[in-house]
C-alpha positions in Angstrom: -264.6 52.0 104.0 -264.7 55.8 103.4 -262.6 57.5 100.7 -260.7 59.4 103.4 -259.9 56.2 105.2 -258.7 54.5 102.0 -256.5 57.5 101.2 -255.0 57.3 104.7 -254.3 53.6 104.3 -252.7 54.2 100.9 -250.5 57.0 102.3 -249.5 54.7 105.2 -248.4 52.0 102.7 -246.5 54.4 100.5 -244.8 55.8 103.6 -243.7 52.3 104.6 -242.3 51.7 101.1 -240.4 54.9 101.2 -239.0 54.3 104.6 -237.8 50.8 103.6 -236.2 51.9 100.4 -232.8 53.0 101.9 -232.7 49.6 103.8 -233.2 47.8 100.5 -230.6 49.9 98.7 -228.1 49.3 101.5 -228.7 45.5 101.3 -227.9 45.6 97.6 -224.6 47.5 98.0 -221.4 45.7 97.2 -219.3 48.3 99.0 -218.6 46.2 102.1 -217.4 43.3 99.9 -215.2 45.6 97.7 -213.6 47.2 100.8 -212.3 43.7 101.6 -211.3 42.7 98.1 -209.8 45.8 96.5 -206.6 45.9 98.6 -205.7 42.5 97.1 -205.9 43.8 93.5 -202.8 45.6 92.2 -201.9 47.7 89.1 -198.9 46.5 87.0 -196.9 48.8 84.8 -194.4 47.2 82.3 -191.6 48.6 80.2 -189.7 46.6 77.6 -188.6 46.5 74.0 -190.1 44.9 70.9 -189.4 44.7 67.2 -190.9 47.3 64.9 -193.5 45.7 62.7 -191.9 46.9 59.5 -188.5 45.4 60.5 -189.7 42.2 62.1 -189.0 40.1 59.0 -185.3 41.1 59.2 -185.0 38.7 62.2 -185.4 35.8 59.6 -182.1 34.9 57.9 -184.0 34.0 54.8 -185.3 37.5 54.3 -181.9 39.1 55.1 -180.4 36.9 52.3 -183.3 37.6 49.9 -182.9 41.4 50.3 -179.1 41.2 50.1 -178.6 42.4 53.7 -175.6 41.4 55.8 -176.1 38.6 58.3 -175.5 41.0 61.2 -178.3 43.3 60.0 -180.5 43.7 63.1 -184.2 44.7 63.0 -185.0 48.0 64.8 -186.4 47.8 68.2 -188.5 50.4 70.1 -189.4 50.7 73.7 -192.9 50.2 75.0 -194.9 50.8 78.1 -198.1 49.0 79.0 -200.4 48.6 82.0 -202.4 45.7 83.5 -203.6 44.3 86.7 -202.8 41.5 89.2 -204.0 39.7 92.3 -202.1 39.0 95.4 -202.2 35.2 96.0 -199.7 34.9 98.8 -199.2 37.7 101.3 -196.4 35.9 103.1 -194.1 35.4 100.1 -195.3 38.3 97.9 -196.6 36.3 95.0 -199.0 38.0 92.5 -200.8 36.4 89.6 -201.5 38.2 86.4 -201.7 37.5 82.6 -198.8 36.3 80.6 -199.5 38.8 77.9 -199.3 41.6 80.5 -195.7 40.9 81.3 -194.6 39.5 77.9 -191.2 41.0 76.7 -191.0 43.0 79.9 -187.6 44.3 81.0 -189.0 46.1 84.0 -192.2 45.3 86.0 -193.6 47.6 88.7 -196.5 46.8 91.0 -198.6 49.6 92.5 -200.8 48.6 95.5 -204.2 50.0 96.2 -202.7 52.3 98.9 -200.2 53.8 96.4 -197.1 51.9 97.4 -194.8 50.9 94.5 -192.5 47.9 94.3 -190.2 46.5 91.6 -191.4 43.0 90.7 -189.5 40.0 89.4 -191.0 37.4 87.1 -191.4 34.0 88.7 -192.8 32.2 85.6 -195.3 32.4 82.8 -197.5 30.0 80.8 -198.6 31.3 77.4 -201.1 28.4 77.0 -203.3 29.6 79.8 -202.2 33.3 79.7 -201.2 33.0 83.4 -198.0 34.5 85.0 -196.7 34.9 88.5 -194.6 37.8 89.7 -193.1 38.5 93.1 -192.7 41.6 95.3 -191.4 42.1 98.8 -194.1 40.8 101.3 -194.6 44.2 103.0 -198.1 44.2 104.6 -199.9 42.7 101.7 -203.5 41.6 101.6 -204.1 38.3 99.8 -207.3 37.5 97.9 -209.6 34.7 98.8 -209.3 32.2 95.9 -212.3 30.0 95.2 -213.7 27.9 92.5 -215.5 28.5 89.2 -217.1 25.1 89.4 -220.0 26.5 91.4 -220.8 29.3 89.0 -224.0 29.3 86.9 -225.0 31.4 84.0 -226.7 34.5 85.5 -224.6 34.7 88.7 -223.5 38.2 89.6 -219.8 38.9 89.2 -217.6 41.9 89.6 -214.4 42.7 87.6 -211.8 44.6 89.5 -208.7 46.1 87.7 -206.9 49.0 86.2 -208.6 49.8 82.9 -206.7 52.3 80.7 -204.3 52.9 83.6 -206.9 54.8 85.5 -206.4 52.9 88.7 -208.7 50.7 90.8 -212.0 50.3 89.1 -214.9 47.8 89.8 -217.6 46.9 87.3 -220.6 44.6 87.8 -222.2 42.1 85.5 -223.3 38.5 85.2 -221.8 35.2 84.1 -222.8 35.1 80.4 -221.5 31.6 79.6 -219.1 29.0 80.9 -216.5 26.8 79.2 -215.9 29.3 76.3 -213.1 28.5 73.8 -212.5 32.2 73.4 -210.6 34.4 71.0 -209.3 31.5 68.9 -207.1 30.1 71.6 -206.2 26.4 71.3 -204.9 26.2 74.9 -206.3 25.0 78.2 -208.8 27.8 78.8 -212.5 27.0 79.2 -213.0 30.7 79.8 -215.8 32.3 81.9 -217.6 34.8 79.7 -219.0 37.9 81.4 -220.7 41.1 80.5 -219.0 43.0 83.4 -217.2 45.8 81.6 -213.6 45.1 81.1 -211.1 47.2 79.0 -207.4 47.2 78.2 -205.6 47.3 81.6 -208.2 45.0 83.3 -206.1 42.0 82.1 -204.8 40.1 85.1 -207.3 41.6 87.5 -209.9 39.7 89.6 -213.3 38.4 88.7 -215.1 37.9 92.0 -218.5 36.6 93.0 -220.9 38.6 95.2 -219.1 37.3 98.3 -215.7 38.6 97.2 -214.2 35.3 96.3 -212.0 35.2 93.2 -213.5 32.9 90.6 -211.4 33.9 87.7 -208.6 36.2 86.3 -209.7 38.6 83.6 -207.8 37.8 80.4 -209.4 39.0 77.2 -212.1 41.0 75.6 -213.8 41.2 72.2 -214.3 44.8 71.1 -214.0 46.4 67.6 -212.0 49.3 68.9 -210.3 47.6 71.8 -212.9 48.7 74.3 -215.7 46.8 76.1 -218.9 45.8 74.3 -220.0 43.4 77.0 -218.0 40.4 76.0 -215.1 39.6 78.4 -213.3 36.4 79.3 -211.7 35.2 82.5 -209.5 32.2 83.2 -211.2 30.0 85.8 -209.8 30.1 89.3 -209.1 26.3 89.2 -206.9 26.6 86.1 -205.1 29.6 87.6 -204.5 27.7 90.8 -203.0 24.7 89.1 -200.7 26.8 86.9 -199.6 29.3 89.5 -198.6 26.5 91.9 -196.3 24.9 89.3 -194.9 28.2 88.3 -194.0 29.0 91.9 -192.5 25.6 92.5 -190.6 25.1 89.2 -190.9 28.3 87.1 -192.6 26.5 84.3 -195.8 24.5 83.6 -195.5 20.8 82.8 -198.8 19.3 81.6 -200.0 15.7 81.6 -201.4 13.8 78.7 -202.5 10.2 78.0 -201.8 10.1 74.2 -205.3 10.8 72.7 -206.5 13.4 70.2 -210.2 14.4 70.7 -212.9 16.4 69.0 -216.3 17.7 70.0 -219.1 15.1 69.8 -221.6 16.4 67.3 -225.1 14.8 66.7 -223.9 13.5 63.4 -220.8 11.8 64.9 -222.9 10.4 67.7 -225.2 8.7 65.2 -222.2 7.5 63.2 -220.6 5.8 66.2 -223.8 4.5 67.8 -223.6 6.5 71.0 -226.0 8.9 72.7 -225.8 12.6 72.1 -224.9 14.9 74.9 -221.7 16.2 76.6 -218.6 14.3 75.6 -215.5 14.2 73.5 -214.8 11.8 70.6 -211.4 10.2 70.5 -210.1 10.5 66.9 -206.6 9.2 67.4 -204.7 7.1 70.0 -200.9 7.3 69.8 -199.4 3.9 69.6 -197.6 2.8 72.8 -199.2 5.7 74.7 -200.8 5.3 78.2 -204.3 5.4 76.5 -203.3 2.6 74.1 -201.9 0.6 77.0 -205.2 1.1 78.9 -207.3 -0.2 75.9 -208.7 3.1 74.8 -209.6 3.2 71.0 -210.4 5.7 68.3 -214.2 6.1 68.2 -214.5 5.9 72.0 -216.4 8.8 73.6 -215.1 10.2 76.8 -217.9 11.2 79.2 -216.0 11.9 82.4 -212.4 12.3 83.5 -211.5 11.8 87.2 -215.1 12.2 88.1 -215.6 15.5 86.2 -218.0 15.8 83.3 -216.4 16.3 79.9 -218.4 18.8 77.8 -216.1 18.9 74.8 -212.6 18.3 73.5 -211.1 21.3 75.3 -212.2 19.8 78.6 -210.1 16.7 78.0 -207.0 18.7 77.4 -207.7 21.0 80.4 -208.7 18.2 82.9 -205.9 15.7 81.9 -203.3 18.5 81.7 -204.1 19.5 85.3 -203.6 16.0 86.7 -200.5 14.9 88.6 -197.9 13.0 86.5 -198.1 9.2 87.0 -201.6 9.4 88.4 -204.2 7.0 87.0 -207.5 8.9 86.7 -210.8 7.2 85.8 -212.0 7.7 82.2 -215.7 6.9 81.8 -216.1 6.0 78.1 -218.9 5.0 75.8 -218.0 2.5 73.1 -221.0 2.0 70.9 -223.7 0.8 73.3 -221.4 -0.1 76.1 -220.0 2.0 79.0 -216.5 1.1 80.0 -213.9 2.5 82.4 -210.2 2.9 81.7 -207.3 4.1 83.9 -204.5 5.4 81.7 -201.3 6.7 83.5 -200.7 10.5 83.0 -197.4 11.3 81.4 -195.6 14.5 80.5 -197.0 15.9 77.3 -194.4 16.0 74.5 -193.6 19.2 72.6 -196.1 19.6 69.8 -194.7 19.4 66.3 -196.3 21.2 63.3 -198.0 19.0 60.6 -196.1 18.1 57.4 -197.8 20.2 53.0 -204.6 15.9 39.2 -207.3 18.1 41.3 -210.8 16.7 41.2 -214.2 18.2 41.9 -216.9 16.2 43.7 -220.2 17.0 42.1 -222.7 15.1 44.2 -223.2 13.2 47.4 -222.1 14.0 51.0 -218.8 15.6 49.7 -220.4 17.6 46.9 -218.7 20.9 46.1 -215.4 19.7 47.5 -212.2 19.8 45.5 -209.2 17.6 46.4 -205.8 16.7 45.1 -203.3 14.0 46.0 -201.4 14.8 49.1 -197.7 15.5 48.4 -196.6 12.8 50.8 -198.8 10.2 49.1 -200.7 9.5 52.3 -204.2 10.7 51.3 -206.2 13.3 49.4 -205.7 16.9 50.4 -208.8 19.2 50.4 -208.1 22.3 48.3 -211.6 23.8 48.2 -214.7 23.4 50.4 -217.6 25.4 49.2 -219.2 27.6 51.8 -222.6 26.2 52.9 -221.9 22.8 51.4 -222.8 19.6 53.3 -219.1 18.9 53.9 -218.5 22.5 55.2 -221.4 22.3 57.6 -220.1 18.9 58.8 -216.7 20.5 59.6 -214.5 19.6 56.7 -211.8 22.3 56.3 -209.3 23.5 53.7 -206.0 21.6 53.8 -207.6 18.6 55.6 -206.0 15.4 54.3 -208.5 12.6 53.8 -206.9 9.3 54.9 -210.1 7.1 55.2 -213.6 7.1 53.9 -216.3 5.1 55.7 -213.4 3.6 57.7 -211.7 2.3 54.4 -208.1 3.7 54.1 -207.4 5.8 51.1 -204.0 7.1 49.8 -205.1 9.2 46.8 -208.1 10.9 45.2 -208.7 7.9 42.9 -209.5 5.7 45.9 -211.8 8.4 47.3 -213.7 8.6 44.0 -214.0 4.8 43.9 -215.8 4.8 47.3 -218.0 7.8 46.4 -219.1 6.1 43.1 -221.5 4.1 45.2 -224.8 5.9 45.8 -225.0 6.9 49.5 -226.2 10.0 51.4 -223.7 10.0 54.2 -219.9 9.6 54.6 -217.7 9.1 57.7 -214.5 10.9 56.7 -211.2 10.4 58.6 -208.9 13.4 58.1 -205.5 14.5 59.3 -205.6 18.1 60.5 -202.6 19.8 62.1 -200.9 16.4 62.5 -203.8 14.7 64.2 -206.7 12.4 63.0 -210.2 13.7 63.3 -213.6 12.4 62.1 -216.1 14.3 60.0 -219.6 12.9 59.5 -221.2 14.4 56.4 -224.9 13.6 55.9 -227.0 15.0 53.1 -230.2 14.3 54.9 -229.4 16.2 58.1 -227.2 19.1 57.0 
């Protein structure tokens, strides 16, 4: 083939590529999807009053007495304004879902639609545990979002965050799903956050996280950023959790969760070995409340929950979230590993009680699995309280924490530090420690050889 012919062929191929570039670009555009979704995302402005930080302690009668102030001395308040986002979930009745922290302490809530119309909103209900709230406006030609499920998401899926960052108005940013089931920002609630690198900033809270088809898969809730801005780590409450909570809030104005009377913790490789079960997704039951539905169903401490109601349990937070979302009086299936056996239990779901806070000669352990731990007799005489856990020690790596109260060692009950020492006098490289933490029993497997 001649050089001139080769050049002609190359020019033809390049021309084809250039001609097809706009078509490729158009196929990648999210504009058609956003045109459908954006009208369902609203901006929310809030006004209210809160205590000045410097005067907050004056709300406590103890501090008023300590400083010699009269009982009617009131802490100073100041007005505040803040902004967030929301998503229309019911165009017929005017319901909008947002974050609880967006409307917290609000005395006035205003919703601004994407077309500029403004409405006063009333609070229907809020749930601090999941950071979900529902407000209501007049149902005047609203556009409701298509709510879907986060269960089909995978790490790497494309998502778009839509909201009102810094009060600028409707803004869309694109990213991917970075992780699933996150226990984010120190929360102990029913979260299981979706983590995304789609840029979210203050004001995005309560806005929509949608997939590439425009289906809402989560509600943006929190970010991690040193200066309050985005660094590519944002969190959204999964759509399933939002749906469960918002339905109860609309029906009753409050969220009532179910429970079966167990306390669980994540299943670590060390704990799996200690209890003779396979590693992998699951939650270890560390406590079963006497007389609870779980106890009546034969569930025991040391059992490992693998599935609840047909859904895989990845860790302790999944148990709380899954059981908490089930209807009261239902009897879901619990797939449980007990040593080498797989069993199934059907505890009845009951209303969760209000959580109560836990009740308050020091020795230093020099060797063994609890080396570099200091403990003292618990004031209530029910165990040995941990007062020091050296950073990097075997016990610290295993999960032993300051203020844990050791109540059993190698499944032998202990009531004071002397009994702990007596068991540790025997030469052994591992210890299965039962502790009470925040009022609940947990297991810690400390192993010199693996940590």
